[in-house]
Structure formats: C-alpha cells, structure tokens
N, C-alpha and C positions, 0 to 999 in steps of 0.2 A: 570708577575701578573700585573704591573704597567708600565710609564715611568716615571721614576725617572726627577728629576729636580736637576741642583746644579747653587747656589749663584752666581750670576755675578758681583751685588753691585746696590746701590743706584740711582736714578736718581736725581742728585744734581744740586737742585736751584739754586745753584751760581756760575755754570758753566755758560763760556760765548757762545756764541752761534756761531755756526757751519754754517754759511747759506752758500748753494749751488745751484747753477743756475736750475731753473724750466721753462720750455717748458709753454710758453704760450697755447698750444693746448693739447689736447689727445693725446697720440700715440696709432696707428692703430695697429691693428693686421695681418691688411690686407695689401693691397697697398700701402708704403706709400707717402706722398703729399710732394713734392719738396717747395711747399708754407710755409709749417707749420715749416719751418729750421730758428727759432730763437726764444730768449731767450727774458722772458718777466719779471721775478721775478726772486726774490732768496726765495728758501725755508730751513728753520732748521729742519732739519728731529726731532730734540727730541722735537722741540715746539711743530710738528705734531703729535706725538708719545706719548706725555707725557701730559694728561691734567691735573694732579695731582701730583706735582713732589715730594711734601713733603710725597707723599701716594704711590709711584712708587719706584718699583725696577727690576732689569733684571735678569734670569735667563733662564740657557741652560738646554736644554731636551736633554735626552737621552735614548733611545731604538724606538720602532715604534707603540705602542697602540693606539697613536695618528694624524697617517697618514691619515685616512679618513677626519680629520680637517686640512689637512694641515699643521701638525706638526711634524715634522721629527727631527732625530735624529739629535744632533749638533745644531739646531735653535735657536736661541735667543727670548725669549718671553718677552716682554713689560707685567708687574702685578700691578693693580691698586689694593692696599688694600683698598680705601676708596668705593669703587663700592660692592654693597650689590651681594653676592653667590646665585642668581637667579635658579629656575629651568631651564635648557636650556642652564646656561652659563659654558664656560670652567675655570674653576678653576686649582688655586696651592691650596693643602690640605696636611697639615698632619696626617696619617692615625698609629693609634699606635707606633708614633714616625717617620714612614717613609712620605717623600715627595712625591707626585705625583702630574699629570697634570690628569684631565679627565672633562667630562661633567658631571654635578652634573643633575640629574632627582631623581623627584618624584612619583609613582608608589602607587596610595592610600596615606596613609600618611608615607610612608617608603621611606627614602632617600635612592639612589645609584650615584654610579659614575660609568660612563658608559664610557668605552674607544672607538673607533671610529674606530675601528682595530678589524674587527668580530672573530679574532681570540682570543679574550681577553673577558672574562666573568666579567658581571657587579661586583661592591664590593659594599656589602648593609653595610650601617654605623652603622646600629642599635647594640646596644651595642657593639660597638669600641671606641677606645677615638678617636677623632677628631678635628681639628684646621685650619678651613679657614685662608690661608695667603693671598691671592687675586685672583681677576679674571682676566683672560690673556684679554689683550687689542689685542694687535696686535704681530703678529708673521715677524721674519724677518728670511730668510735663503738664502744661496746661490745656484747658480742654478749649475747643473752636468758641471762640466769644468770650471768653476768661479772661483776666491780668494774666499776663504771659511772666513766666519765673524769672 
C-alpha cells in the first residue's frame, strides 16, 4: 500500500562542512573530453541539498511504490519541513499513524496520495488522520554495484 520511511537524522546546522572536489565543467554522458580533466572548486554536499538546516531531516525509503519518481528501496531522502505541501510535490506524511512518502494530488476538492508505481492505488485522505512531515527535496541513492549509502 505504501512506501514507508525510517528516520535517519536531522540536518545539524552545527556540523562542520565537508567540502569535496567539484569539476569545473559538467560531466557528459557521451564521449569524454580530456580537456575537462581539472578541478575548479570544492562542493559541500550538505550545503547543496540542505536549504533550511533547522527544518531539514533525512529518512530512508523502504519499498517500491515511488520507483517512477526515482525513489528506490534504501534511498536517502532529504526532507524539508519548512516547505508547503502543494499538489504535485512528493511529501512525507503520516496517515493514520503510518509514515509514507507519496506525491500529493488534488482531484476537485479531495486530496489523494499517489504512488508513482502503477501497481499501487491512490490513497484518499478524506476521513483519515494525516499529518505532513515535510517535502522531499532530494533523493540520494547508490547505483547497482556501487557501495551503498
């Protein structure tokens, strides 16, 4: 029925940045250019994905209901509680006490949670206790054969 999430932790604004090398040019998915083999800046990934540190936390996704949105089992989700849960956004929400991640959708005046995997039916929110925990802003996942996050 849903893609549950498990809490990983808060985005701690007191943590020191961990800058990593950033190439000065984009990476092409086609033929590589040897002229682009140089480093230009450092990138602090935390600074890049966390816009509101006091309102941001990380959760780990479980299941396959959001695979169509690129959210897979075991992925790390960056969730911002300061953003408004608008129709079309992917949100973390507690429905009848169970946390899930889905896309918020309005049909007429009725709110639904929609999975991006067609094997799952929309979840109507009418008549159910629900509480939005935040909007998913980024998804981090490992590629097959890579070291898992």
